[in-house]
N, C-alpha and C positions, 0 to 999 in steps of 0.2 A: 534572264533569271536574276542576275545581279542587280539590274535596274529595279526590278520589282522589290527586291529585299531593301535596297536603299530607300525606295519610295515608302515602303512600309515603316522603316525606322524613322524617317522624317515625319510621317504622319503621327507616329507614337509620341515623338518629342513635342510636336506642335499641337497635338490633340488637346482640347480644352476640357477642363474638369471644374466642377464647382464644389467648393468647400463650404458647407452650411452648418451652422450651430443652431440647434432648435431647443426650445423649452420642452423637457421630457413630458410634462403634464399637458400643456396647452398646444404643443407643437408650433409655438410662435417662433418665427425666425429672428434670431438675435444677431447673427453674423453670417455674411455671405461673401466668399472670395472666389474669383475666377482665376484658376491656375492652369499652368501647363507643366509637363514634365521638365521642360527646358528652364522655366522660371524657378521651379523647386530646386534644381541642381545649382542654379546661379545663387539662389538664396542661401543654400547650405555652404557653398564656397565662400560667400561673403562673411557669413557667421564664423566659419573656421579660420579665415584669414584674420578677422578682428580678434578672435580669442588668442591666436598665435602672437599677434602684434602686442596685445595687452600683456601677455605673459612675458614676452621678451623685454618689454619696457619695465615691468616690475622687477625683473631679475637684474637689469642693468642699472637702473636709477634708484633703487631702494636697497636697504640693508639685507634683503632676502638673498642677495648674491653671496653673502658670507656663509650661508648654509650649504652652498655647493662645495663639495670636497675639492681641495686644491685651488680654489678661487680666493684671492685676497690673502693667502698665507704670508706673503712677503710683507704686506702692510701690517699684519698682525704682529709679526716678529719684530719689525721696526718699532712699533708702538710699545711692545713689551720691553724691549731693551731701553727705550727712553724712560719708561716708568721705573725700571730697575735702577737706572742711574739716579733718578730723582729721589727714589726711596733711600738709596745709600747716602746721598748727600743730606737728606733730612735726618737720617739716623745719626750721622756724624755730628750734625748741628745740635741735635737733642742731647747727645752724650756730652758735648762740650758745654752746653748750657747747664746740664745737670751737675757736672764737675765744678763749674763756676759757682753755682748756687750752694753746693756742699761746702766749698771754701768760705763763702760768705757766712753760712750758718755756723761753721766752726769758729770764725772770728767773732760772731755775735755771742756764742756760748762760752768763749774764752778757751776753746780747745785748740791751742796753737802749739805746734811742735817747734821749739826754739833750740833744740839740741844740735850740736855740731858733730859731724862724723869724727870718730876717734882716729888719731894718726896711726899709720901702719908701723908697728914696732916689731917687725919680724927679725928675730935674732940671727937669721941666716945671712943677712946683708952685712957685708964688711964695710962699715962706715969709713974706715981709714982710707979706703981707696977712692972715696968720693972727692972730687975736686970741683968746687963750685966756680973756680976761675975759668973753667972750660965752657961754662954756659954762655951761649951767644947772647948779644944784647937784645935781639928780637925775642928770644925766649924769656928773658928777664922782664921785658916790657909786657909780654903776654901774661906772665905770672902776676904781675902787679895789677893788670886790668881785671884778671879773674878774681883776685882777692877782693878788689873793690866792688865787684858786681856779684859776689857770691850769693847763691840763692837763699841761704839761711839768714841773711840780714833782713830785719824787719823795720829798721829805722830809716828814715829819709836822710838823716844827718850824715853827711859825708858820702852819700851814695847817689843822690838825686842831682841831676844837672841843674844849672841855674835857670835854664829856660823853663823847666818843669816847675821850679819853685815860683818863678815870676808868673807862670800861668795860673797857679792856684791863688797867689796873692791878688791877682787882678780880678778875682771873682767877687771880692768884697763880702765876705761871710759875716753874718750877724750873730750875736750872742744867743745860745740856745735857751738859757734860763737866767733869771736874776738871782744872784747869790754870790758866794765867795769860794775861792778855790781852797780845798782842804788837802788835796794830794796832787802833786804835779806829775807830768808825763815823765816816765823813767823806764827806758828800755832795759837797763840792767836788772831791774826788779820785775821785768815782764809786765809792767804797767803801761799799756799802750794807749792811754787816754788820760783825761783829767777828771777828778771828782769835784763836783760843784755842789756845795751844801746849799739847800734852798728850803723855803717853807713847804710844809706838807700841802699837797694839792695845788701847788703852783703850776702854771702852764708851761709845758715844754714846747718850744717853737722850732720849726725847721730853719736851719742856718742858710739855706739856699734853695732855689727852685730845683725840683727834681721829681722822681717817681719812687713810690714806696715799693721795695722789692721783698720785704719780709716784715711780718708782724707776728712775733712768736713769744713763747714763754720757756725759759730754761730754769733748772733747779738752782744754778749758781747765780745767774744774772737777772732773774725775774723776767718781767715783761720788757721785751727788746723791740725797738723799731729801727729798721735799716732803710736808708734812702740813697738811691743812685742819682748822682748829679752829673753835670756835663764834664767832659774831659777826664772820664774814668775816676772821678772823685766820689767816695762813699762815706757817709756819716752814720755813726751808731749812737743810739740813745738807750741806756740800760737802767735797770732798777726802777722802772716806772710803776705807779700803782695801777694804772690802766692805760690802754691805747685807744685813741680816738679815730684813727684812720685804719684802712684795710690795705692789704697788698694790692698793687695795681693802681692805687689812687695817685693822681697827679697833683702835686702841691706846689705852693709858691713860698718864697722866703717869708718868714714871719707867721705862717699858718700854725695854729696850735695842733700838735699831733699826738700829745700824750700829757699825762699828769704826773708830777714828781711823786715818787713813792719810796718804799723801803723794802721792795720785794727781792727775793733771792738770798741764798746763804751767804754771799760775799758782801752783803750790805749791812751797815751798822747804824743806819739812821737815814732820814729823808735826804736824798741827794740824787744827782744825775751823774752817771758815768758817761762821758762823751768822748768819742773817738773819731779821728779822721784818717782815711786811707786813700792813697793815690797810687795808681798803677801797682797795686799789691804791696805797697810799703806804707808803714804807719807814719803819720805826721804829728808834730807837736802842735796841738790846737792853739797854744798861746802865741805861736809865731804868726798866726793868720787871723786871730780873733782877739779883740780887746776885751778882756774880762775885768 
């Protein structure tokens, strides 16, 4: 009995069938296949295996794997942390550049705070008990150094080391405009540059190679051009009638950047107010340029 059942199942698997596709109107035979149940199961198995293989490959070797919950979470966290670190660094860099640009604009507009902090005059301190002779030599030396390098000093005179002075002098700056000096550099009067009287519409030239970092207009100083040079040297050109270059322009020494004018409330005639700054301290242009 069992042998008959096995024989019947074997015949069913090996039994041949014909799959025919006919034209519904003409009954013309378009496709004809000879099939067995065994071949059909093999074909279905091959198709299923192929689909499983393609699906697994797509999940492993394509970004689709990131849509699977729990897969790739560690990589995502690592990338997010790196992006956060980069964002923080860029934010600090932008803040630093913004503060630096604000300082430059304040210098360009003449808004410089030169006040010194008032001394502490607290009456509760018994000055009779103070003995300066007890101050250690190291403390006296530190006080002297602090006084020389105080932050409120705007002049290079007496505060800049000889190496920095030689560094600026080695740049060979050229005269910004043809004319004669009407007002000298004077820190005590808070005049941090030189006034050079010149003919109206005379060309203003860059004193050194550099890059323009500001071209603006202020109520007090009129049209102002600011150029960043090498070695932290910055030059200012104020009271121009108009500016010929834009921020971001790279210029060479001698390039005409503006026209002499009489703009701004602090101007009393056609002239150029010229300033030099090095490492945040003003320079006397006459020490570095032959006028």
